[in-house]
N, C-alpha and C positions, 0 to 999 in steps of 0.2 A: 407683158400680158398679165393683168391682175387676176386675182382669184375669181372674181365675179364673171369677168369676160371669158375666162377659160372655162369656167363651169358651164356657161350657157352653150358652149360649143359641143359639150359631150351629150351623147344620146343614150339614155338608159332605157332598155327594152327587155321584154321577156325572153326566156329561153336563151339560146346561144347569143342571139343578137336580134335586133329588129329586122324582120324579113319583109322584103318588097317583092311582090310577085310580078314577073314580066313574062309576056307570052314567049314560049320557046323560040318561035320563028324570029323574034326580035334579037335573039342572042346569037350573034354571028359565029358560025362554025361550031355551034353547040346544040344542034337540034337533038331532041330526045331519042332519035333513032341512030345516033352516031356516037363514036367514042370521043371523049375529050382528049385532045393531044396536049401533053404537058412538057414544058421545058424546065429541067433542073438547073438552077444557078447556084453553084457551090457544091461540089461533089465530095464533101468530107464525110465523116462517119454518119452524122445525123442526116445529111442530105440523101445519101445513098440508102440508108435504112428506111426512111419515110417514103422515098420514091418507090421502094419495094412494096409499100402498102398501096400506093397509087397503082402500081403495075398489077396488083392482085385484084383490083376492082375491074370487073368486066366491062365497065363503061369508060375506062381511062387507059391511056397509053403514054409511057415515057418516050417522047419522040425526039428530044434533044437534050444534050448535056453541055454545061459550060463550066469551066474551071481554069484558073491561071496556071495550074501545075500539071505537067504531062502525066506524072505517075497516077494522080487521082483521076484524071480524065480517062486514062487507059483502064484503070481498075473498074471504074463505073461503066465503061463501055463493054467490058466483059459480062457484066450483069445485065445490062439493058442493050442487048444486041439489036442492031438496026437503028439505034438512036444516032442522030447527027451530032457531031462533036464540034464545039466552039471554044475558043479561048478568050473571046470578047463578048461581053453581055450585050453590046449594041448589035452585034451580028445575030445573036440568038433572038433578040427581041424583034429584029427585022424579018425573021422567018415567019412561017405561017402557023406556028403553034397557037392553040387557043388560050392556054394558061401558062403561067410561070410559077414555079415553086422556089421561093427565095430562101436559100439555106446558107447564105454567106455569114461571116462573123457580124455581130450586132452593130459594130461601128460603121458598117457599109449599108445597113438597112435603109436609112433615109435616101441615100443616093440611088440605090437599086430599086426601091419602091417608087421614087419619082420617075425613073426611066420606064418602069413597067406600066405605070399609069399613063404616061405619055404615049406608050405603044398600044394602049387600049387592050390590054390583056386581062383576063381573069387572074387574080393574084391570091396565092396562098403563101404567107410569109411566116417564118419562124419568129418567135418572140426573142427578146423584147423589141419594142418599136425602135428604140435607139439607145445610145449610151449616155446622152445628156439632154438638157432641156432644149437646146437649139435643134437637135436632131428630131426630138418629139414634135416641135413646131413644124418642121419640114414635112414630116409624115402626115400630120393633121392637115396642113395646107394642101398637100398633094391629093389627099383623100377627098377633099372638097371639090377638086377639079376633075375627079375621076368620071369616066363614062358610066352613067347610071344603069347601063345594060350589062355591066360587068360585076361579078361577085368578088368582094375583097374579104378574105378571112385571115385570121392570125392564129397561130398554133398554140393557143391556150386551151389544151385538150379538155380540161375539166368542163368548160362551158358546153361542150358537145357530148360528153359522156352521159350515157343513158341513166346511170344510177345517180350521178351528180345532179342531173336535171330533175330526177324524182325528188331528191332531197331539197333542191331549190324550190320546187313546187309546194312541198309541205311547209317550208318556212314562209314562203310568199303568201300562202293561203291564210295565215294568221291562226291556224289550228293550235300552235304552240305559244302564241303570243309574240310579243316583240323580242328581238335579239337584245340582250342586256350586257353581254360580255363575250369576247372572242379570244380563243387561243389557237395558235397554229405553229407549225414547225417544219423544217426540212433538215433533219439530222441524219447524216449518212457518211459514207466513206469518201475517199479522195477521187480525183479525176485522172483519167489516163493521160500520160505524157508522151508526146511524139518525139522520136529520136532519129538520128541519121540524116538530118538535113543540114544545109549550109547555115552558118551563123546569120547570114543576111536574111534568111527566111524565118528565123526563130519566132518573132512576135506574131507572124501570121499563121504559121504552122501550129503554134501553141497559143493561139489567141485567147483561149479560156483563162489563162493565167495572168493576163495583163489588163490592168484597169482601163486603159485607153481603148482597148479593142473589145473587151467584154462588158465593161460597165461595173465590174466586180460581182461577187457571187450573189448579192441581194438583188441586183438588176438582172443578171443573166439567168440565174436559176430560181431564186426565191420569189421572183415576180409571179410565178405560178400560184403560190399560196395567197399572195396579196391580191391577185386578180379574183380568186374565188371569194375572198372576203368582201371586196368591193361589189362583186356581183350579188352576193347574198344580202348585203346591207343596202344595195341600191345607191351607194354614194361612196366617196373616198374619205379617208381620214383627213383631218385638218391640221394635225401636228404630229411630230414624232421626236423621240429622243432615244439614243441608244449608245451601245459600246460594241467594239469589235477589234479584232487584231489577228496576228499570226502566231499561233502557239506551236504548231507542228510543221507546217509547210514553209520551209525557209530555203529550199534549194532551187526554187524557180519562181519567176514572176514577182508581182507586187500586190496581188489580191489578198483579201482576208481569208482565213480558214474557219473563223467562228464569229458569231455576233448575236446580240440580243437587242431588241427594239421594243419600245412601248409606243403605240399609236393611240390617238384619241379622235373620235368622230365628233361632229358638231353637236350631236345630242348628248355628249358626255360618255358614250359607250367606250370602254377601254378594250384595246386589242393588244395582247402580248404575243411577241414573236421571237423564236429562237431558231438559229440555223448553224450548221457546221459542215465541214467536209473532212472531219478527222475521226469519225466514229470507226472503231476497230471491231473485228470479229463479226463483220456483216450486220452489225446493229443498224436499224433503220427506223426512223419515226418521221413519217412525212404525211401531213394531213391537217385538217382544220376541225375545230370544235366550236359550235355555236350554242351558247347558254341562253335559252329563251325563258320566258315567264312560266311556261307550263311544260317544259321539257328540254332535252339536250339533243342536238344533232351532230354526229361526227361524220366527216367525209374524208375519203382518201381514194387513191387509184385502186386500192384493194377492196373497197366496198364502203358501205354506209351503215350507220346505226341510228335508230330513232328511239330515244328514251322518253316515254310519255309519263306525265304525272299520274300517279295511281297504279302504274304497271311495274311489276317487279323485274321483268326482263325486257330488254329492248327488241325492237324489230330490226333484224339484221339482214343485209343483202350483200353477198360476196360478188366482187367483180373479178372475173377470172380471165381477162383478156386485156390487151393494150388499148386503152380508150382513144389513142391517137387514130385508130381505125374509124371511130365515130366522127372525128373531126375531118378526116380525109374524105370519107364517104359522103358526109353532108356537103362538103365543098363540091365534089364531083357531081352529085345529084343537083345541087342548086345551080351550078354553072350550066349544066346541060338543059335543065327544065325551066329556068327562069325564076327559081326561088333565090333571090339575091339578098345580100347583106353588105353593109359597109362596117366592118369590125374595127377599122382604124381608130375611131374616137375612143372607144373603151379600152383598146389596146394601149393607146397613148396614155390614157388616164392611169392604168395600172402600172405602166412603166414610170410615170411621174411619181406615183406613190412610192415605188422602190427608190427612185432617185432622191426623193425627200428624206427617206430613212438613211440612205447612204451618206448624204451630205451632213445629216445630223451627227452621224458617227465620225466622219472626217473632221468636222468642225468642233466636236465635243460640246455641242450646245443644242438646244431645241431648235428644230426647223419647222416652219409652217408652210402650208400650201401656198399662201400668199407670197411668202418670201421666195420659195423655190420658183414660182412663176414670174418673178421679177428678175431672176438671174439672167 
């Protein structure tokens, strides 16, 4: 799949994604006066936590839970009482739930996404789209076969965050001129390690720490920043070069714990990126900075700042809640009322951006969008 053919398949649209309005009565099981029933697939830490946000929405209900491990299934069942329990995704998808929340490890996303599309469910899937190019192609192809009366959302929360959307509207309006440089980072502490399981379950229980299961930190975690930059720029970078390695985390897995990458867009704009999972003392620097012709915009899950030419102080807006709420609530409302989207194309694009950077680090040479899409 060459760069041009892949590029044509991506849909760039305003806001969280291009919305298609469908009459609520056309959306099976999701009329505006009924609760959306949701099946959780993957009852790990993330899956249970975000299912809690679904459960707090008055128009949604966790009606089913699926996991391959009995302990996780039991623990989730204690939180979502009354939910049916399954150990096979096929059985859950054969049930009458309206929607599925896919929170399985990223290497399983293509398979589980394909199955959910085939079952004609509304889909809310964790990022990234996949861990490799082949998986991204599978997700994109499945999304093109999807029932057009179903909503497909991917949990890149920033796209749905109200303050992020305000910042995006300011940049998009041209008020500050064009973006001329970008800087972003995800610098923070380590990840929680699971213990007490059999050795045979290690790579699935601790999937975060294994390249084949997670895609490495730039694909599994840092894709959030890359997605924001793609969204604000309205395009993906065309090349990347970087370095990374393991400086501290040497006791588990094979993923990096620090990296730095320089991207370049087709118009010459440079995007510098740094990430780690070794920051001590609760130090954290996670966000994006857009240097425009007439000002600077900073974005993060903690808030945004708008620095305008001629002004001594920025306009600042603090975000004091988990913006995942915005993503979940938009999904529930959209699935119930016919405000539909297919987020898979831009989710794939952002995942491929991360894969391009990862492969540049691994190969110790520049990687281009064209090369990565020929892989």
